[in-house]
C-alpha positions in Angstrom: 100.7 -67.3 58.3 99.8 -63.8 57.2 97.4 -62.1 58.9 96.0 -61.6 54.9 95.9 -65.3 54.3 94.4 -66.3 57.9 91.7 -64.1 57.2 90.6 -65.1 54.3 90.4 -68.7 55.1 88.6 -67.3 57.7 90.5 -68.5 60.8 91.5 -66.9 63.9 94.7 -64.8 63.9 96.8 -65.2 66.5 98.9 -61.3 66.7 102.1 -61.3 68.8 102.1 -59.7 71.9 104.3 -56.7 73.0 105.5 -56.8 76.4 106.9 -53.4 78.5 109.9 -54.0 80.4 111.2 -51.9 83.4 113.4 -52.7 86.8 112.9 -49.3 89.5 115.4 -48.5 91.3 115.4 -45.9 94.4 119.1 -43.2 94.0 121.1 -43.9 96.8 123.7 -41.1 98.1 127.4 -42.1 97.5 126.9 -44.2 94.7 127.5 -43.8 91.0 125.5 -43.3 88.6 125.5 -45.9 85.7 123.2 -45.2 83.2 122.9 -47.6 79.6 126.8 -48.7 80.3 127.7 -45.2 80.6 128.9 -43.7 83.5 127.5 -39.9 84.3 130.1 -37.7 86.3 129.3 -34.9 88.4 128.0 -34.8 92.1 124.5 -36.2 93.0 123.0 -39.7 93.8 123.3 -43.3 92.0 121.1 -46.2 91.7 120.9 -48.7 94.4 120.7 -52.4 94.3 121.9 -54.3 91.1 124.5 -53.4 89.0 123.8 -51.5 85.5 123.8 -55.1 83.5 121.2 -56.2 85.9 118.6 -53.6 85.7 119.1 -54.2 81.5 118.4 -58.1 82.1 115.5 -57.4 84.3 113.8 -54.9 82.5 113.6 -57.7 79.0 112.6 -60.4 81.6 110.1 -58.3 82.4 109.2 -57.1 78.8 108.5 -60.8 78.4 106.5 -61.3 80.8 104.3 -58.7 79.9 104.2 -60.2 76.4 103.0 -63.1 77.9 100.4 -61.6 80.6 101.9 -63.1 83.1 102.4 -61.5 86.8 100.2 -59.5 89.2 98.0 -56.4 87.8 95.1 -56.5 90.6 96.2 -54.3 92.9 98.2 -51.7 91.0 98.4 -48.3 93.1 96.4 -45.3 91.5 99.5 -43.5 90.6 100.6 -45.9 88.4 100.0 -44.8 84.7 97.3 -46.5 82.8 97.4 -48.2 79.1 95.7 -47.3 76.1 93.5 -50.7 76.6 92.6 -48.8 79.9 94.6 -51.7 82.1 96.1 -50.7 84.9 99.5 -51.6 84.7 100.8 -54.0 87.8 104.1 -54.5 89.6 105.7 -58.3 88.8 106.4 -59.6 92.5 109.8 -60.4 91.8 111.5 -57.3 90.0 108.6 -54.2 90.8 108.5 -53.9 87.0 105.1 -52.6 85.9 103.1 -54.3 82.2 100.0 -54.3 80.9 97.7 -57.1 82.0 95.5 -58.9 78.9 92.3 -57.5 77.6 90.2 -59.5 75.4 87.1 -58.5 73.8 84.6 -61.6 72.7 82.0 -61.0 70.1 79.3 -63.5 68.7 80.3 -63.9 64.9 77.4 -64.9 62.9 79.8 -66.1 60.1 81.4 -68.6 62.5 78.3 -69.0 64.1 79.9 -68.8 67.8 81.4 -66.4 70.4 85.1 -65.1 69.4 87.6 -63.5 71.0 88.4 -60.2 69.2 91.5 -59.7 67.3 91.4 -56.2 66.0 93.4 -55.9 62.5 95.6 -52.9 63.7 96.7 -53.1 67.7 94.7 -50.5 69.3 92.3 -49.9 66.5 89.2 -51.2 65.7 87.2 -50.5 62.6 83.1 -50.6 62.3 81.1 -50.4 59.3 77.3 -50.6 60.5 74.5 -50.7 57.7 72.6 -47.6 58.2 69.0 -46.0 57.7 67.2 -46.6 54.4 65.4 -42.7 54.0 62.0 -43.8 52.7 60.2 -43.3 56.1 61.0 -41.6 59.4 62.3 -44.1 62.3 60.5 -46.2 64.3 62.1 -47.9 67.7 63.1 -50.9 66.0 65.4 -49.2 63.3 66.7 -47.0 65.6 67.7 -49.7 68.2 70.6 -51.2 66.1 72.3 -47.9 66.5 72.2 -47.6 69.9 73.5 -51.0 70.0 76.4 -50.4 67.8 76.5 -47.0 70.0 76.8 -49.3 72.8 79.7 -51.3 71.8 81.5 -48.3 70.3 81.4 -46.7 73.6 83.1 -49.6 75.3 85.9 -50.3 72.5 86.7 -46.3 73.7 87.0 -47.1 77.1 89.0 -50.7 76.2 91.6 -47.5 74.8 91.3 -48.2 71.1 90.8 -45.4 68.3 87.3 -46.3 67.1 86.8 -45.7 63.2 83.0 -45.8 63.0 81.3 -46.2 59.7 76.9 -45.3 59.4 76.5 -45.4 55.4 72.6 -43.8 54.8 71.1 -45.6 51.7 69.3 -42.4 50.0 68.5 -44.2 46.8 65.9 -47.0 47.1 63.3 -48.8 45.5 60.9 -47.6 48.3 62.2 -44.1 47.7 61.3 -44.2 44.3 57.9 -45.2 45.1 57.4 -42.7 47.5 58.4 -39.9 45.7 55.9 -41.1 43.2 53.1 -41.7 45.4 53.7 -38.6 47.3 54.4 -36.3 43.3 57.3 -35.1 44.9 61.4 -35.6 44.3 62.9 -38.5 45.4 65.9 -36.9 46.8 63.1 -34.8 49.0 62.0 -37.6 50.2 65.1 -39.3 50.9 67.0 -35.9 52.9 63.6 -34.8 55.1 64.3 -38.7 56.4 67.7 -38.4 56.8 67.4 -35.5 59.0 64.4 -37.5 60.7 66.6 -40.7 61.8 69.6 -37.8 63.0 67.0 -36.2 65.5 66.5 -39.9 66.4 69.9 -40.9 67.0 70.7 -37.4 68.4 67.8 -37.2 71.2 68.8 -40.6 72.0 72.6 -40.1 73.0 74.0 -41.9 70.2 77.8 -40.5 69.7 78.0 -39.3 66.0 79.7 -41.6 63.3 83.1 -41.2 62.4 82.2 -40.6 58.8 78.1 -40.6 57.4 78.0 -41.3 53.1 75.2 -41.4 51.2 75.2 -43.9 48.4 74.3 -41.4 45.6 77.5 -39.3 46.5 79.6 -42.8 45.8 78.6 -43.5 42.4 82.1 -43.7 40.8 83.1 -46.3 43.2 80.0 -48.6 42.2 80.6 -48.1 38.8 84.4 -49.0 39.2 83.8 -51.9 41.6 81.2 -53.3 38.7 83.7 -53.0 36.0 86.3 -54.8 37.8 84.0 -57.5 38.9 83.2 -57.9 34.7 86.2 -58.4 34.5 87.2 -61.3 36.8 84.1 -62.7 35.4 81.7 -62.2 38.8 79.2 -60.1 37.1 77.7 -59.3 33.7 75.4 -57.1 31.9 71.6 -57.5 30.2 69.6 -55.2 28.8 71.3 -52.3 31.0 71.2 -54.2 34.0 74.2 -55.6 36.0 74.0 -58.9 37.7 76.3 -60.6 39.8 76.8 -64.4 38.9 76.6 -65.6 42.5 78.0 -69.4 41.0 80.9 -67.8 40.0 82.5 -67.4 43.8 82.7 -70.7 46.0 81.7 -70.1 49.6 78.8 -68.0 48.5 75.9 -68.1 51.2 78.2 -68.8 53.8 77.0 -66.5 56.0 73.4 -67.4 55.7 74.9 -70.9 56.0 72.1 -71.7 52.8 72.2 -74.6 50.3 72.5 -72.3 47.0 70.5 -75.4 45.0 67.5 -74.1 47.2 67.9 -70.8 47.2 65.5 -68.1 46.5 66.4 -64.7 45.3 64.6 -61.8 46.1 64.0 -59.9 42.3 63.1 -56.5 41.9 60.7 -55.0 38.7 62.8 -55.4 35.7 65.2 -57.5 36.1 65.7 -59.1 33.5 68.4 -60.9 31.1 69.5 -63.1 34.3 71.7 -66.2 33.1 70.2 -67.5 37.1 67.5 -66.6 38.4 70.0 -66.9 41.6 71.5 -63.3 40.6 71.1 -60.4 41.8 71.3 -56.8 40.5 74.3 -54.9 41.2 72.9 -52.0 38.9 69.2 -51.4 37.5 68.4 -50.1 34.0 66.5 -46.4 33.9 63.0 -46.6 33.8 61.1 -43.5 32.6 60.8 -40.9 35.2 63.2 -42.7 38.0 66.9 -41.1 38.9 69.8 -42.4 36.5 73.1 -42.4 36.0 75.2 -42.4 32.9 77.5 -45.9 33.2 79.8 -47.7 30.2 76.5 -49.9 30.1 73.9 -46.8 30.2 71.8 -45.1 32.3 70.5 -46.7 35.9 70.9 -46.4 39.3 72.2 -48.7 42.1 71.1 -52.0 43.5 71.3 -51.7 47.1 73.6 -54.6 47.8 76.6 -52.7 45.8 76.3 -49.7 48.3 77.4 -50.9 51.1 80.6 -52.9 49.4 81.7 -50.1 47.4 81.4 -47.7 50.7 83.3 -49.7 53.6 85.7 -50.2 50.6 86.5 -46.3 49.9 86.4 -46.1 54.1 87.7 -49.1 55.5 90.1 -50.3 53.0 90.3 -54.0 51.4 89.7 -55.7 55.1 88.1 -54.2 58.7 87.3 -55.3 62.1 83.5 -55.6 62.3 80.1 -55.4 60.2 76.9 -54.9 62.1 73.4 -54.5 61.4 70.2 -56.2 62.0 69.2 -60.2 61.6 67.2 -59.6 58.8 69.9 -57.9 57.0 72.0 -61.3 57.1 70.5 -62.3 53.6 70.1 -61.1 51.0 72.1 -58.2 51.4 75.1 -59.1 54.1 75.5 -62.5 52.0 75.5 -60.0 48.5 77.6 -57.9 50.5 80.2 -60.4 50.7 80.2 -61.7 47.5 81.1 -58.7 45.9 83.9 -57.7 47.9 85.1 -60.6 47.6 84.8 -60.7 44.0 86.7 -57.2 44.0 89.9 -58.8 45.7 88.5 -57.4 49.1 89.0 -59.9 52.1 85.9 -57.6 53.6 85.2 -57.9 57.3 86.5 -60.3 59.8 83.2 -60.1 62.3 79.9 -60.0 61.2 77.8 -58.7 64.3 74.0 -58.7 64.0 71.5 -57.5 66.4 68.0 -59.1 67.2 64.5 -56.9 66.1 62.0 -55.3 68.0 58.3 -56.8 67.4 55.0 -56.3 68.4 53.0 -59.4 68.8 55.4 -61.6 67.8 56.3 -59.7 64.6 59.0 -57.4 63.5 58.1 -54.0 63.8 57.7 -52.6 60.1 56.4 -49.5 58.3 54.8 -51.9 55.8 53.0 -53.9 58.8 51.4 -50.8 60.6 52.7 -51.9 63.3 55.5 -49.8 64.3 55.9 -46.9 67.1 57.8 -43.8 65.4 60.8 -42.0 67.2 59.3 -38.7 67.0 56.0 -39.6 68.5 57.7 -41.8 71.4 60.1 -39.1 73.2 56.4 -36.9 73.7 55.5 -39.6 75.6 58.8 -41.1 77.1 61.6 -39.1 78.5 64.5 -40.0 75.4 67.1 -41.5 78.2 64.0 -43.6 79.3 64.1 -44.5 76.0 67.5 -45.4 75.4 67.4 -47.4 78.8 64.4 -49.2 77.3 65.8 -49.9 73.8 70.1 -50.4 74.5 70.3 -52.5 78.2 68.9 -55.8 76.9 71.4 -58.0 75.7 71.6 -56.8 71.7 70.7 -60.6 70.5 67.8 -61.2 72.4 64.4 -59.4 70.7 62.5 -56.7 72.6 58.8 -57.2 72.2 57.5 -54.1 72.4 55.1 -53.3 75.5 54.3 -50.2 77.6 54.8 -51.9 80.5 58.1 -52.8 79.8 59.1 -49.2 79.2 57.4 -48.4 82.8 59.6 -51.1 84.0 62.7 -49.5 82.7 61.1 -45.9 83.8 61.0 -47.0 87.1 64.1 -48.6 87.3 65.7 -45.7 86.0 64.5 -43.5 88.3 66.1 -45.3 91.1 69.4 -44.5 89.7 68.4 -41.0 89.4 67.5 -41.0 92.9 71.0 -42.1 94.1 72.5 -40.2 92.2 70.1 -36.5 93.4 70.5 -38.1 96.8 74.0 -37.8 96.9 74.9 -35.4 94.5 73.2 -32.6 97.8 75.1 -34.6 100.1 78.7 -34.1 98.3 77.6 -30.3 97.2 78.0 -30.6 93.6 79.0 -33.7 91.3 81.6 -36.0 92.0 83.5 -37.1 88.7 83.5 -40.7 87.8 85.7 -43.3 88.8 88.9 -43.9 86.3 87.9 -47.6 86.3 84.5 -49.8 86.1 84.0 -52.9 88.8 85.7 -55.7 87.4 82.3 -57.3 87.2 80.8 -54.6 84.9 83.9 -55.0 83.1 83.9 -59.2 82.6 80.3 -58.7 81.7 80.7 -55.7 78.6 84.3 -57.7 77.6 82.2 -61.2 77.0 80.5 -59.9 74.4 78.5 -57.2 75.3 76.9 -58.7 77.9 75.1 -55.5 79.0 72.4 -57.1 81.7 74.5 -58.7 83.3 76.7 -55.2 83.3 73.3 -53.7 84.4 72.9 -55.6 87.4 76.3 -54.7 88.6 74.7 -51.1 88.1 72.1 -51.7 90.3 74.1 -53.5 92.5 76.2 -50.8 93.2 73.4 -48.1 93.4 71.8 -50.3 96.5 75.4 -50.7 97.9 75.4 -46.8 98.0 72.1 -46.2 99.1 72.9 -48.6 102.1 75.8 -45.9 102.7 73.6 -43.4 102.7 71.1 -45.1 104.9 74.5 -45.3 107.7 75.6 -42.4 106.8 79.0 -43.2 105.6 79.6 -40.3 103.0 82.6 -41.4 101.7 81.1 -45.1 100.6 78.3 -43.1 99.6 80.6 -40.8 97.0 82.6 -43.8 96.0 79.8 -45.9 95.0 78.5 -42.9 93.4 81.9 -42.2 90.9 81.7 -45.7 90.2 78.3 -45.9 88.9 78.6 -42.6 86.8 81.5 -44.9 85.1 79.5 -47.8 84.4 76.7 -45.5 82.8 78.7 -43.3 80.7 79.8 -46.2 78.6 76.0 -47.4 78.5 75.4 -43.7 77.4 72.8 -43.1 80.6 74.6 -40.9 83.1 72.3 -38.4 84.4 74.9 -35.7 85.1 76.3 -36.0 81.0 76.0 -32.6 79.0 73.1 -34.2 77.1 71.3 -35.6 79.6 71.6 -32.7 81.7 69.7 -30.7 79.2 67.0 -32.8 79.6 67.0 -32.1 83.3 67.3 -28.5 82.9 64.5 -27.6 80.7 62.1 -29.7 83.5 64.2 -27.4 86.2 61.7 -24.5 86.7 58.6 -26.9 86.5 60.4 -28.8 89.0 60.7 -26.0 91.5 57.0 -25.6 91.1 56.1 -28.5 91.5 58.5 -28.9 94.8 56.8 -26.0 96.7 53.6 -27.4 96.3 54.6 -30.6 97.4 56.5 -29.2 100.2 53.0 -27.5 101.7 51.1 -31.0 101.5 54.6 -32.3 103.4 54.5 -29.6 105.9 50.8 -30.6 106.8 51.5 -34.3 106.9 54.6 -33.6 109.1 52.4 -31.9 111.0 49.8 -34.6 111.8 52.4 -37.1 112.3 53.6 -34.6 115.3 50.1 -34.5 116.4 50.0 -38.3 116.2 47.2 -37.6 113.6 48.1 -41.5 111.9 45.1 -41.5 109.4 45.5 -38.6 108.4 49.2 -38.6 108.0 48.9 -41.9 105.5 46.2 -40.3 103.9 47.8 -37.7 102.7 50.9 -39.8 101.3 48.8 -42.5 100.0 47.1 -39.1 97.8 50.7 -38.3 96.7 51.4 -41.9 95.9 47.7 -42.0 94.0 49.6 -38.5 91.8 52.7 -40.7 90.6 54.7 -39.1 93.5 57.0 -41.1 95.7 57.5 -40.1 99.6 60.9 -41.1 101.1 61.2 -40.5 105.2 65.0 -39.8 106.4 67.0 -38.2 109.2 66.7 -34.7 107.3 62.8 -35.3 106.8 60.4 -36.5 103.9 61.5 -36.2 100.4 59.8 -37.1 97.5 60.5 -38.4 93.6 58.5 -38.9 90.7 57.6 -42.9 90.1 56.6 -45.2 87.7 53.4 -44.5 85.8 
């Protein structure tokens, strides 16, 4: 069955594998040179080994091995070229041909309720739509977690060689925005713009890569009107009192994502949603009210409903079918369920995989402005370094709930400090930065391929740091530098490389202060060394303890004592 029909039925699609086959022979003097059935005249060496026909036959066989994912790829030499999926091409044991080994990323698909192998719609490409900010308020760390989780997903796909198209929308018209504008006696668009900038500042300060496109809902009214007109013509929607509603019973399979019974459904409804044929129908377009923003349509002036916006924007930027739709688990119903209904009713296949991240909670409740338990990103980065906040929010598994606590943040700070300490020591030893390794360690890749297992991948990072520290203690510079290169490669995928330009700027801001503190600490350490020299151990220990109480960690090494910041 073709991929379109299979996708519509919700079946897995097995795409054909493409193989690359070559046969390699050395040049040898005194032999004729034949290639592709033609003899090449002139002086010079020919090919040693098999005949020209054998070369072609072996290359064809090796292409079949390649497509089947057979052969040996574990020890490809560094000189062998790398493929788009970043896998080394490995030599076939019989013919010394090189082929790409298979790479399979697996993701938990909410719609299938299981982890599935990721098979892209277009080989070598991945398209992602992430429900972004509703900009009625500045972002708290619960809002920004989703952006971080999908930033890591995007980075991993890019590392694996995929060309990533990443769409993250902005909902800049919404009931909450209008309510805030009324309460603050401000234009609705000024509320949206102010908070959109706050969200972008938060994404940037925490090291998220910018999306390929970041469309605003209000910039796509025309696409929404076209979608509603088509849905009405197809019998999936109707107009009543200036509102346009989606008829949920017109579409078989409605509620399959959230696995609910339609007879038990309680559809959220807003003020003024009159004229519904069925209370379970949802509003795609809301009739204009005095003092509210509105746009002209064939059914009168009004404004879009939340769900319609994303269906229209996903269709415009990613087409009738795309790979991954993401968002928080709280969006599964009603938002994502209603997005699917609109898109399918319009004729789109829509998303092939649904990936949802869990909440950040406080005292077991979802972090929310309305509950008064939110922690704003703008305030958090005044108390904690942004890279520490990224480590804290980005390193738990995306499907695991994060229960916010300062103790957990301090643990994240200490863990990242251990990584930074290793990076700093090897940088000093090597006389400068060492480039990241071309490949991450296999165990790290295996963890990331398995539903973005960041906690398991991070364990590999810390194991490699410990190995590097052991190499430093043994004065094994080569091993320490090799582990350092691997650590940088892994941290780069997670967006946590301390030497990346984004975080290097953070370090430079405190460099002048560090020099001042270093001079003062050195004076105290010199006093401690003098006490140790005269074997005045109580005084030496007391100095060390006082420095520890000040938040400094002292490590004694062959080159003398060194200090670093400890946990709070």
